[in-house]
MARZA-218299 format. One line per field, with one value per atom (N, C-alpha, C, CB): residue number from 1; x, y, z; atom name; residue in three letters. Coordinates in nm, 3 decimals. Atoms other than C-alpha are relative to their C-alpha. Glycine has a CB too. Layout:
n c(NUM, ...)
X c(X, ...)
Y c(Y, ...)
Z c(Z, ...)
atom c(CA, ...)
res c(Ala, ...)
END
This chain:
n c(1, 1, 1, 1, 2, 2, 2, 2, 3, 3, 3, 3, 4, 4, 4, 4, 5, 5, 5, 5, 6, 6, 6, 6, 7, 7, 7, 7, 8, 8, 8, 8, 9, 9, 9, 9, 10, 10, 10, 10, 11, 11, 11, 11, 12, 12, 12, 12, 13, 13, 13, 13, 14, 14, 14, 14, 15, 15, 15, 15, 16, 16, 16, 16, 17, 17, 17, 17, 18, 18, 18, 18, 19, 19, 19, 19, 20, 20, 20, 20, 21, 21, 21, 21, 22, 22, 22, 22, 23, 23, 23, 23, 24, 24, 24, 24, 25, 25, 25, 25, 26, 26, 26, 26, 27, 27, 27, 27, 28, 28, 28, 28, 29, 29, 29, 29, 30, 30, 30, 30, 31, 31, 31, 31, 32, 32, 32, 32, 33, 33, 33, 33, 34, 34, 34, 34, 35, 35, 35, 35, 36, 36, 36, 36, 37, 37, 37, 37, 38, 38, 38, 38, 39, 39, 39, 39, 40, 40, 40, 40, 41, 41, 41, 41, 42, 42, 42, 42, 43, 43, 43, 43, 44, 44, 44, 44, 45, 45, 45, 45, 46, 46, 46, 46, 47, 47, 47, 47, 48, 48, 48, 48, 49, 49, 49, 49, 50, 50, 50, 50, 51, 51, 51, 51, 52, 52, 52, 52, 53, 53, 53, 53, 54, 54, 54, 54, 55, 55, 55, 55, 56, 56, 56, 56, 57, 57, 57, 57, 58, 58, 58, 58, 59, 59, 59, 59, 60, 60, 60, 60, 61, 61, 61, 61, 62, 62, 62, 62, 63, 63, 63, 63, 64, 64, 64, 64, 65, 65, 65, 65, 66, 66, 66, 66, 67, 67, 67, 67, 68, 68, 68, 68, 69, 69, 69, 69, 70, 70, 70, 70, 71, 71, 71, 71, 72, 72, 72, 72, 73, 73, 73, 73, 74, 74, 74, 74, 75, 75, 75, 75, 76, 76, 76, 76, 77, 77, 77, 77, 78, 78, 78, 78, 79, 79, 79, 79, 80, 80, 80, 80, 81, 81, 81, 81, 82, 82, 82, 82, 83, 83, 83, 83, 84, 84, 84, 84, 85, 85, 85, 85, 86, 86, 86, 86, 87, 87, 87, 87, 88, 88, 88, 88, 89, 89, 89, 89, 90, 90, 90, 90, 91, 91, 91, 91, 92, 92, 92, 92, 93, 93, 93, 93, 94, 94, 94, 94, 95, 95, 95, 95, 96, 96, 96, 96, 97, 97, 97, 97, 98, 98, 98, 98, 99, 99, 99, 99, 100, 100, 100, 100, 101, 101, 101, 101, 102, 102, 102, 102, 103, 103, 103, 103, 104, 104, 104, 104, 105, 105, 105, 105, 106, 106, 106, 106, 107, 107, 107, 107, 108, 108, 108, 108, 109, 109, 109, 109, 110, 110, 110, 110, 111, 111, 111, 111, 112, 112, 112, 112, 113, 113, 113, 113, 114, 114, 114, 114, 115, 115, 115, 115, 116, 116, 116, 116, 117, 117, 117, 117, 118, 118, 118, 118, 119, 119, 119, 119, 120, 120, 120, 120, 121, 121, 121, 121, 122, 122, 122, 122, 123, 123, 123, 123, 124, 124, 124, 124, 125, 125, 125, 125, 126, 126, 126, 126, 127, 127, 127, 127, 128, 128, 128, 128, 129, 129, 129, 129)
X c(0.052, 7.051, -0.011, 0.082, 0.014, 7.105, -0.140, 0.101, 0.135, 6.765, -0.096, -0.048, 0.085, 6.599, 0.023, 0.027, -0.029, 6.776, -0.063, 0.152, 0.059, 6.654, -0.151, 0.032, 0.144, 6.295, -0.030, -0.057, 0.021, 6.326, 0.023, 0.095, -0.027, 6.479, -0.111, 0.137, 0.111, 6.199, -0.121, -0.036, 0.113, 5.936, 0.027, -0.028, -0.036, 6.120, -0.018, 0.144, 0.014, 6.123, -0.149, 0.074, 0.142, 5.756, -0.068, -0.065, 0.060, 5.669, 0.040, 0.042, -0.045, 5.874, -0.069, 0.150, 0.058, 5.723, -0.145, 0.010, 0.140, 5.353, -0.074, -0.010, 0.077, 5.085, 0.065, -0.147, -0.062, 5.204, -0.078, 0.009, 0.065, 5.133, -0.080, 0.105, 0.081, 4.852, 0.065, -0.144, -0.056, 4.966, -0.111, 0.069, 0.097, 4.797, -0.088, 0.072, 0.080, 4.689, -0.105, 0.091, 0.101, 4.520, -0.108, 0.066, 0.100, 4.348, -0.095, 0.069, 0.085, 4.224, -0.091, 0.086, 0.083, 4.100, -0.117, 0.084, 0.107, 3.905, -0.100, 0.058, 0.088, 3.767, -0.088, 0.082, 0.076, 3.661, -0.105, 0.092, 0.095, 3.496, -0.115, 0.071, 0.104, 3.309, -0.092, 0.063, 0.084, 3.190, -0.084, 0.086, 0.077, 3.083, -0.117, 0.090, 0.108, 2.881, -0.109, 0.056, 0.098, 2.715, -0.082, 0.071, 0.071, 2.629, -0.097, 0.100, 0.088, 2.488, -0.123, 0.076, 0.113, 2.271, -0.095, 0.048, 0.086, 2.145, -0.079, 0.084, 0.070, 2.058, -0.111, 0.098, 0.104, 1.871, -0.115, 0.059, 0.104, 1.684, -0.084, 0.063, 0.073, 1.593, -0.090, 0.098, 0.082, 1.469, -0.122, 0.083, 0.114, 1.252, -0.102, 0.049, 0.093, 1.105, -0.077, 0.076, 0.067, 1.030, -0.103, 0.102, 0.094, 0.869, -0.123, 0.068, 0.114, 0.651, -0.089, 0.048, 0.077, 0.548, -0.078, 0.093, 0.067, 0.468, -0.117, 0.099, 0.109, 0.260, -0.118, 0.048, 0.108, 0.065, -0.068, 0.054, 0.055, 0.021, -0.088, 0.111, 0.080, -0.103, -0.130, 0.080, 0.121, -0.345, -0.097, 0.036, 0.086, -0.475, -0.062, 0.079, 0.053, -0.513, -0.110, 0.113, 0.103, -0.707, -0.128, 0.050, 0.118, -0.938, -0.069, 0.040, 0.060, -0.989, -0.071, 0.109, 0.064, -1.063, -0.130, 0.095, 0.123, -1.316, -0.108, 0.028, 0.095, -1.476, -0.062, 0.067, 0.051, -1.505, -0.094, 0.116, 0.084, -1.647, -0.135, 0.070, 0.126, -1.909, -0.086, 0.028, 0.076, -2.009, -0.059, 0.091, 0.051, -2.039, -0.114, 0.114, 0.107, -2.246, -0.126, 0.045, 0.115, -2.471, -0.068, 0.043, 0.058, -2.514, -0.079, 0.110, 0.070, -2.604, -0.127, 0.093, 0.122, -2.851, -0.107, 0.030, 0.095, -3.014, -0.055, 0.066, 0.045, -3.026, -0.093, 0.121, 0.086, -3.175, -0.137, 0.065, 0.129, -3.444, -0.081, 0.022, 0.071, -3.531, -0.056, 0.093, 0.046, -3.552, -0.118, 0.115, 0.109, -3.772, -0.126, 0.043, 0.117, -4.000, -0.063, 0.037, 0.052, -4.032, -0.057, 0.110, 0.041, -4.055, -0.049, 0.118, 0.055, -4.267, -0.049, -0.113, 0.060, -4.447, 0.085, -0.138, -0.084, -4.155, 0.063, 0.109, -0.069, -3.978, 0.144, -0.003, -0.139, -3.627, 0.089, 0.053, -0.081, -3.478, -0.023, -0.033, 0.030, -3.654, 0.064, -0.151, -0.063, -3.533, 0.151, -0.033, -0.145, -3.175, 0.036, 0.051, -0.022, -3.200, -0.009, -0.100, 0.014, -3.323, 0.118, -0.132, -0.116, -3.046, 0.125, 0.024, -0.114, -2.787, -0.010, 0.009, 0.020, -2.938, 0.032, -0.145, -0.032, -2.919, 0.151, -0.069, -0.145, -2.554, 0.072, 0.053, -0.061, -2.468, -0.018, -0.061, 0.026, -2.631, 0.087, -0.150, -0.082, -2.453, 0.148, -0.017, -0.140, -2.116, 0.025, 0.038, -0.014, -2.171, 0.003, -0.113, -0.001, -2.254, 0.130, -0.118, -0.127, -1.947, 0.114, 0.031, -0.105, -1.725, -0.010, -0.010, 0.017, -1.873, 0.047, -0.146, -0.041, -1.822, 0.152, -0.067, -0.145, -1.465, 0.074, 0.042, -0.064, -1.382, -0.005, -0.066, 0.013, -1.512, 0.084, -0.145, -0.075, -1.337, 0.150, -0.046, -0.143, -1.001, 0.059, 0.026, -0.059, -0.768, 0.050, 0.116, -0.045, -0.683, 0.152, -0.060, -0.145, -0.327, 0.035, 0.051, -0.044, -0.160, 0.123, 0.028, -0.113, 0.068, 0.094, -0.046, -0.101, 0.390, 0.033, 0.128, -0.040, 0.495, 0.128, 0.019, -0.119, 0.745, -0.005, 0.117, 0.015, 0.620, -0.107, -0.034, 0.095, 0.441, -0.115, 0.069, 0.106, 0.245, -0.043, 0.045)
Y c(-0.131, -4.025, 0.077, 0.073, -0.078, -3.905, -0.010, -0.045, 0.013, -4.040, 0.092, -0.146, -0.088, -3.850, 0.144, -0.020, -0.138, -3.532, 0.032, 0.022, -0.025, -3.576, 0.018, -0.115, -0.018, -3.615, 0.137, -0.111, -0.131, -3.306, 0.110, 0.019, -0.104, -3.112, 0.004, -0.025, 0.002, -3.226, 0.072, -0.144, -0.068, -3.114, 0.149, -0.060, -0.141, -2.789, 0.069, 0.015, -0.059, -2.728, 0.013, -0.084, -0.004, -2.816, 0.111, -0.134, -0.103, -2.582, 0.138, -0.016, -0.129, -2.303, 0.037, -0.002, -0.029, -2.339, 0.043, -0.122, -0.033, -2.342, 0.026, 0.121, -0.031, -2.227, 0.115, 0.034, -0.110, -2.008, 0.129, -0.036, -0.130, -1.639, 0.031, 0.112, -0.029, -1.524, 0.111, 0.042, -0.101, -1.331, 0.094, -0.067, -0.098, -1.030, -0.061, 0.125, 0.058, -1.233, -0.097, -0.073, 0.091, -1.501, 0.077, -0.101, -0.083, -1.231, 0.063, 0.111, -0.056, -1.067, -0.107, 0.063, 0.109, -1.404, -0.028, -0.127, 0.024, -1.461, 0.115, -0.018, -0.116, -1.108, -0.004, 0.130, 0.010, -1.158, -0.110, -0.026, 0.110, -1.493, 0.040, -0.126, -0.042, -1.341, 0.104, 0.057, -0.102, -1.040, -0.061, 0.115, 0.069, -1.268, -0.076, -0.097, 0.069, -1.472, 0.097, -0.072, -0.101, -1.156, 0.047, 0.120, -0.045, -1.039, -0.107, 0.035, 0.110, -1.382, -0.008, -0.132, 0.006, -1.380, 0.118, -0.001, -0.117, -1.029, -0.018, 0.128, 0.025, -1.127, -0.101, -0.049, 0.099, -1.433, 0.064, -0.115, -0.068, -1.213, 0.091, 0.082, -0.087, -0.963, -0.083, 0.083, 0.087, -1.247, -0.052, -0.117, 0.046, -1.381, 0.112, -0.051, -0.112, -1.034, 0.028, 0.126, -0.021, -0.991, -0.109, 0.004, 0.112, -1.335, 0.019, -0.134, -0.023, -1.246, 0.113, 0.034, -0.111, -0.914, -0.043, 0.118, 0.047, -1.082, -0.092, -0.072, 0.091, -1.353, 0.078, -0.107, -0.085, -1.089, 0.075, 0.099, -0.073, -0.888, -0.086, 0.060, 0.091, -1.188, -0.034, -0.129, 0.033, -1.281, 0.118, -0.040, -0.118, -0.924, 0.021, 0.125, -0.016, -0.912, -0.102, -0.014, 0.102, -1.238, 0.038, -0.139, -0.042, -1.110, 0.120, 0.036, -0.115, -0.781, -0.044, 0.106, 0.052, -0.967, -0.072, -0.093, 0.069, -1.189, 0.099, -0.100, -0.102, -0.882, 0.071, 0.101, -0.066, -0.709, -0.093, 0.046, 0.098, -1.026, -0.015, -0.136, 0.012, -1.056, 0.126, -0.025, -0.125, -0.689, 0.006, 0.123, -0.002, -0.720, -0.099, -0.032, 0.099, -1.037, 0.049, -0.136, -0.055, -0.872, 0.112, 0.052, -0.108, -0.564, -0.053, 0.096, 0.052, -0.764, -0.074, -0.092, 0.068, -0.975, 0.102, -0.092, -0.105, -0.662, 0.070, 0.103, -0.067, -0.492, -0.091, 0.041, 0.095, -0.805, -0.009, -0.138, 0.004, -0.821, 0.126, -0.016, -0.126, -0.454, -0.001, 0.121, 0.003, -0.502, -0.095, -0.042, 0.096, -0.809, 0.044, -0.136, -0.047, -0.647, 0.123, 0.032, -0.125, -0.306, -0.024, 0.107, 0.021, -0.423, -0.144, 0.030, 0.137, -0.735, -0.038, -0.013, 0.029, -0.713, 0.049, 0.062, -0.056, -0.564, -0.112, 0.090, 0.096, -0.733, -0.016, 0.046, 0.027, -0.870, 0.120, -0.123, -0.117, -0.565, 0.112, 0.048, -0.105, -0.327, -0.033, 0.018, 0.041, -0.527, 0.019, -0.148, -0.019, -0.526, 0.148, -0.065, -0.144, -0.151, 0.057, 0.070, -0.046, -0.093, -0.046, -0.052, 0.054, -0.316, 0.084, -0.148, -0.083, -0.114, 0.139, 0.010, -0.133, 0.212, -0.001, 0.047, 0.012, 0.097, -0.008, -0.125, 0.013, -0.003, 0.131, -0.112, -0.128, 0.328, 0.102, 0.053, -0.094, 0.530, -0.036, -0.002, 0.042, 0.323, 0.032, -0.150, -0.032, 0.367, 0.150, -0.051, -0.145, 0.742, 0.047, 0.069, -0.034, 0.768, -0.042, -0.067, 0.047, 0.562, 0.093, -0.142, -0.093, 0.795, 0.131, 0.027, -0.125, 1.102, -0.016, 0.044, 0.024, 0.952, -0.012, -0.127, 0.017, 0.852, 0.131, -0.104, -0.130, 1.197, 0.089, 0.070, -0.085, 1.369, -0.051, 0.010, 0.054, 1.134, 0.001, -0.141, -0.003, 1.162, 0.130, -0.013, -0.123, 1.409, 0.091, -0.033, -0.098, 1.727, 0.006, 0.139, -0.011, 1.750, 0.148, -0.075, -0.139, 2.077, 0.011, 0.047, -0.018, 2.195, 0.104, 0.039, -0.095, 2.362, 0.097, -0.074, -0.097, 2.675, -0.046, 0.142, 0.037, 2.606, -0.139, 0.012, 0.133, 2.256, 0.006, -0.107, -0.003, 2.190, -0.096, -0.032, 0.100, 1.876, -0.010, -0.134)
Z c(-0.016, 3.820, -0.130, 0.095, 0.121, 3.475, -0.057, -0.102, 0.052, 3.386, 0.076, 0.009, -0.081, 3.670, -0.038, 0.150, 0.040, 3.566, -0.135, -0.005, 0.131, 3.210, 0.011, -0.096, -0.019, 3.331, 0.059, 0.091, -0.062, 3.546, -0.103, 0.122, 0.100, 3.263, -0.106, -0.066, 0.096, 3.027, 0.058, -0.039, -0.064, 3.278, 0.012, 0.138, -0.010, 3.324, -0.133, 0.048, 0.133, 2.953, -0.035, -0.107, 0.029, 2.920, 0.079, 0.031, -0.083, 3.205, -0.052, 0.146, 0.050, 3.054, -0.131, -0.020, 0.130, 2.706, 0.015, -0.092, -0.024, 2.808, -0.131, 0.091, 0.121, 2.567, -0.076, 0.035, 0.076, 2.283, 0.018, -0.149, -0.016, 2.316, -0.126, 0.028, 0.119, 2.088, -0.083, 0.042, 0.089, 1.788, -0.044, -0.123, 0.047, 1.634, -0.109, -0.054, 0.108, 1.331, 0.055, -0.099, -0.057, 1.544, 0.073, 0.095, -0.068, 1.749, -0.103, 0.084, 0.104, 1.430, -0.061, -0.109, 0.051, 1.303, 0.094, -0.021, -0.098, 1.625, -0.001, 0.141, 0.005, 1.608, -0.124, 0.003, 0.123, 1.247, 0.010, -0.118, -0.014, 1.327, 0.094, 0.054, -0.094, 1.623, -0.064, 0.128, 0.062, 1.425, -0.112, -0.056, 0.103, 1.139, 0.064, -0.080, -0.072, 1.391, 0.043, 0.122, -0.042, 1.523, -0.120, 0.067, 0.120, 1.171, -0.047, -0.112, 0.041, 1.085, 0.089, 0.003, -0.092, 1.396, -0.023, 0.145, 0.025, 1.319, -0.129, -0.008, 0.126, 0.962, 0.023, -0.109, -0.030, 1.092, 0.076, 0.082, -0.077, 1.339, -0.091, 0.114, 0.093, 1.066, -0.091, -0.085, 0.084, 0.844, 0.076, -0.052, -0.080, 1.127, 0.020, 0.137, -0.017, 1.186, -0.129, 0.043, 0.129, 0.815, -0.024, -0.115, 0.018, 0.807, 0.087, 0.034, -0.089, 1.105, -0.053, 0.142, 0.055, 0.950, -0.123, -0.034, 0.120, 0.620, 0.033, -0.091, -0.034, 0.785, 0.059, 0.100, -0.051, 0.975, -0.113, 0.104, 0.113, 0.656, -0.087, -0.082, 0.083, 0.462, 0.072, -0.032, -0.076, 0.739, 0.001, 0.145, 0.003, 0.755, -0.137, 0.040, 0.135, 0.377, -0.029, -0.104, 0.020, 0.376, 0.074, 0.049, -0.076, 0.649, -0.065, 0.144, 0.068, 0.466, -0.127, -0.033, 0.121, 0.143, 0.029, -0.072, -0.039, 0.317, 0.044, 0.113, -0.041, 0.473, -0.119, 0.090, 0.120, 0.136, -0.076, -0.092, 0.069, -0.018, 0.069, -0.008, -0.075, 0.258, -0.017, 0.149, 0.019, 0.226, -0.140, 0.025, 0.138, -0.152, -0.017, -0.100, 0.011, -0.123, 0.070, 0.059, -0.072, 0.135, -0.078, 0.136, 0.077, -0.081, -0.120, -0.047, 0.117, -0.391, 0.039, -0.080, -0.044, -0.195, 0.037, 0.120, -0.036, -0.051, -0.124, 0.093, 0.123, -0.392, -0.079, -0.087, 0.071, -0.547, 0.066, -0.006, -0.071, -0.277, -0.028, 0.150, 0.028, -0.330, -0.141, 0.020, 0.140, -0.706, -0.014, -0.094, 0.013, -0.671, 0.072, 0.052, -0.072, -0.415, -0.065, 0.143, 0.057, -0.582, -0.139, -0.005, 0.140, -0.940, -0.017, -0.099, 0.003, -0.891, -0.139, 0.100, 0.129, -1.225, -0.118, -0.007, 0.106, -1.424, -0.083, 0.059, 0.087, -1.711, 0.049, -0.150, -0.038, -1.683, -0.027, -0.074, 0.035, -1.856, 0.100, -0.142, -0.099, -1.615, 0.134, 0.016, -0.126, -1.316, -0.004, 0.031, 0.013, -1.445, 0.001, -0.128, -0.002, -1.504, 0.140, -0.091, -0.138, -1.149, 0.085, 0.059, -0.071, -1.016, -0.030, -0.038, 0.039, -1.213, 0.061, -0.153, -0.059, -1.089, 0.149, -0.023, -0.143, -0.726, 0.022, 0.060, -0.014, -0.770, -0.033, -0.089, 0.036, -0.938, 0.111, -0.131, -0.110, -0.660, 0.120, 0.039, -0.114, -0.395, -0.023, 0.025, 0.030, -0.569, 0.010, -0.141, -0.010, -0.596, 0.145, -0.072, -0.142, -0.226, 0.067, 0.071, -0.057, -0.138, -0.038, -0.047, 0.042, -0.342, 0.077, -0.152, -0.075, -0.171, 0.145, -0.002, -0.139, 0.175, 0.010, 0.056, -0.004, 0.096, -0.027, -0.101, 0.025, -0.041, 0.122, -0.118, -0.119, 0.269, 0.116, 0.042, -0.113, 0.509, -0.024, 0.028, 0.030, 0.330, 0.054, -0.153, -0.055, 0.508, -0.112, 0.096, 0.098, 0.323, 0.000, 0.030, 0.014, 0.193, -0.005, -0.127, -0.004, 0.283, -0.087, 0.146, 0.089, 0.005, 0.057, -0.139, -0.047, 0.105, -0.112, 0.048, 0.104, -0.073, -0.068, 0.061, 0.074, -0.346, -0.059, 0.086, 0.058, -0.431, -0.105, 0.109, 0.110, -0.753, 0.021, -0.129, -0.017, -0.661, 0.140, -0.047)
atom c(N, CA, C, CB, N, CA, C, CB, N, CA, C, CB, N, CA, C, CB, N, CA, C, CB, N, CA, C, CB, N, CA, C, CB, N, CA, C, CB, N, CA, C, CB, N, CA, C, CB, N, CA, C, CB, N, CA, C, CB, N, CA, C, CB, N, CA, C, CB, N, CA, C, CB, N, CA, C, CB, N, CA, C, CB, N, CA, C, CB, N, CA, C, CB, N, CA, C, CB, N, CA, C, CB, N, CA, C, CB, N, CA, C, CB, N, CA, C, CB, N, CA, C, CB, N, CA, C, CB, N, CA, C, CB, N, CA, C, CB, N, CA, C, CB, N, CA, C, CB, N, CA, C, CB, N, CA, C, CB, N, CA, C, CB, N, CA, C, CB, N, CA, C, CB, N, CA, C, CB, N, CA, C, CB, N, CA, C, CB, N, CA, C, CB, N, CA, C, CB, N, CA, C, CB, N, CA, C, CB, N, CA, C, CB, N, CA, C, CB, N, CA, C, CB, N, CA, C, CB, N, CA, C, CB, N, CA, C, CB, N, CA, C, CB, N, CA, C, CB, N, CA, C, CB, N, CA, C, CB, N, CA, C, CB, N, CA, C, CB, N, CA, C, CB, N, CA, C, CB, N, CA, C, CB, N, CA, C, CB, N, CA, C, CB, N, CA, C, CB, N, CA, C, CB, N, CA, C, CB, N, CA, C, CB, N, CA, C, CB, N, CA, C, CB, N, CA, C, CB, N, CA, C, CB, N, CA, C, CB, N, CA, C, CB, N, CA, C, CB, N, CA, C, CB, N, CA, C, CB, N, CA, C, CB, N, CA, C, CB, N, CA, C, CB, N, CA, C, CB, N, CA, C, CB, N, CA, C, CB, N, CA, C, CB, N, CA, C, CB, N, CA, C, CB, N, CA, C, CB, N, CA, C, CB, N, CA, C, CB, N, CA, C, CB, N, CA, C, CB, N, CA, C, CB, N, CA, C, CB, N, CA, C, CB, N, CA, C, CB, N, CA, C, CB, N, CA, C, CB, N, CA, C, CB, N, CA, C, CB, N, CA, C, CB, N, CA, C, CB, N, CA, C, CB, N, CA, C, CB, N, CA, C, CB, N, CA, C, CB, N, CA, C, CB, N, CA, C, CB, N, CA, C, CB, N, CA, C, CB, N, CA, C, CB, N, CA, C, CB, N, CA, C, CB, N, CA, C, CB, N, CA, C, CB, N, CA, C, CB, N, CA, C, CB, N, CA, C, CB, N, CA, C, CB, N, CA, C, CB, N, CA, C, CB, N, CA, C, CB, N, CA, C, CB, N, CA, C, CB, N, CA, C, CB, N, CA, C, CB, N, CA, C, CB, N, CA, C, CB, N, CA, C, CB, N, CA, C, CB, N, CA, C, CB, N, CA, C, CB, N, CA, C, CB, N, CA, C, CB, N, CA, C, CB)
res c(Met, Met, Met, Met, Pro, Pro, Pro, Pro, Gln, Gln, Gln, Gln, Ala, Ala, Ala, Ala, Glu, Glu, Glu, Glu, Ser, Ser, Ser, Ser, Gln, Gln, Gln, Gln, Val, Val, Val, Val, Ser, Ser, Ser, Ser, Glu, Glu, Glu, Glu, His, His, His, His, Gly, Gly, Gly, Gly, Ile, Ile, Ile, Ile, Ala, Ala, Ala, Ala, Ala, Ala, Ala, Ala, Glu, Glu, Glu, Glu, Val, Val, Val, Val, Gly, Gly, Gly, Gly, Pro, Pro, Pro, Pro, Pro, Pro, Pro, Pro, Glu, Glu, Glu, Glu, Pro, Pro, Pro, Pro, Ser, Ser, Ser, Ser, Val, Val, Val, Val, Ser, Ser, Ser, Ser, Ser, Ser, Ser, Ser, Ala, Ala, Ala, Ala, Leu, Leu, Leu, Leu, Glu, Glu, Glu, Glu, Arg, Arg, Arg, Arg, Leu, Leu, Leu, Leu, Leu, Leu, Leu, Leu, Ala, Ala, Ala, Ala, Ala, Ala, Ala, Ala, Ser, Ser, Ser, Ser, Gln, Gln, Gln, Gln, Gly, Gly, Gly, Gly, Val, Val, Val, Val, Val, Val, Val, Val, Thr, Thr, Thr, Thr, Lys, Lys, Lys, Lys, Arg, Arg, Arg, Arg, Val, Val, Val, Val, Asp, Asp, Asp, Asp, Leu, Leu, Leu, Leu, Ala, Ala, Ala, Ala, Leu, Leu, Leu, Leu, Leu, Leu, Leu, Leu, Glu, Glu, Glu, Glu, Val, Val, Val, Val, Gln, Gln, Gln, Gln, Glu, Glu, Glu, Glu, Ile, Ile, Ile, Ile, Met, Met, Met, Met, Ser, Ser, Ser, Ser, Arg, Arg, Arg, Arg, Gly, Gly, Gly, Gly, Val, Val, Val, Val, Ala, Ala, Ala, Ala, Asp, Asp, Asp, Asp, Ala, Ala, Ala, Ala, Val, Val, Val, Val, Leu, Leu, Leu, Leu, Ala, Ala, Ala, Ala, Gly, Gly, Gly, Gly, Leu, Leu, Leu, Leu, Gly, Gly, Gly, Gly, Val, Val, Val, Val, Leu, Leu, Leu, Leu, Cys, Cys, Cys, Cys, Val, Val, Val, Val, Ala, Ala, Ala, Ala, Ala, Ala, Ala, Ala, Gly, Gly, Gly, Gly, Trp, Trp, Trp, Trp, Phe, Phe, Phe, Phe, Ala, Ala, Ala, Ala, Leu, Leu, Leu, Leu, Ala, Ala, Ala, Ala, Leu, Leu, Leu, Leu, Cys, Cys, Cys, Cys, Val, Val, Val, Val, Val, Val, Val, Val, Leu, Leu, Leu, Leu, Leu, Leu, Leu, Leu, Val, Val, Val, Val, Ala, Ala, Ala, Ala, Glu, Glu, Glu, Glu, Asp, Asp, Asp, Asp, Ala, Ala, Ala, Ala, Thr, Thr, Thr, Thr, Leu, Leu, Leu, Leu, Val, Val, Val, Val, Glu, Glu, Glu, Glu, Arg, Arg, Arg, Arg, Leu, Leu, Leu, Leu, Gly, Gly, Gly, Gly, Leu, Leu, Leu, Leu, Phe, Phe, Phe, Phe, Ala, Ala, Ala, Ala, Leu, Leu, Leu, Leu, Leu, Leu, Leu, Leu, Asn, Asn, Asn, Asn, Thr, Thr, Thr, Thr, Val, Val, Val, Val, Ala, Ala, Ala, Ala, Ala, Ala, Ala, Ala, Gly, Gly, Gly, Gly, Leu, Leu, Leu, Leu, Ala, Ala, Ala, Ala, Val, Val, Val, Val, Leu, Leu, Leu, Leu, Val, Val, Val, Val, Leu, Leu, Leu, Leu, Arg, Arg, Arg, Arg, Arg, Arg, Arg, Arg, Ser, Ser, Ser, Ser, Arg, Arg, Arg, Arg, Pro, Pro, Pro, Pro, Gln, Gln, Gln, Gln, Val, Val, Val, Val, Ile, Ile, Ile, Ile, Lys, Lys, Lys, Lys, Arg, Arg, Arg, Arg, Pro, Pro, Pro, Pro, Gly, Gly, Gly, Gly, Thr, Thr, Thr, Thr, Glu, Glu, Glu, Glu, Asn, Asn, Asn, Asn)
END
């Protein structure tokens, strides 16, 4: 029987000991690890959002650039046709002068339109600029 008693006493001791109670330091370590995980996930999310915004911005810039290029090509083709039709018998210098004049007039009109469509800035009293 002494062997049976020793087994019972070993089981009794094992049952009494159980898992160790968590200490404050281990709880703080778990809290720090969890908060570090949350911060890491938030940083990853912010990086993904920035990447998405940048990809949209780049795509929009490419489309805007292509649009400007197409408008410029169309304008130069139209101006060239006008110069060739209007100044059929003119010399090369006269044609280039007419082409420059058309571009100057178009640029001036564009500046006027852009100035009128720009919203007026209301200055607050007490500010210099």
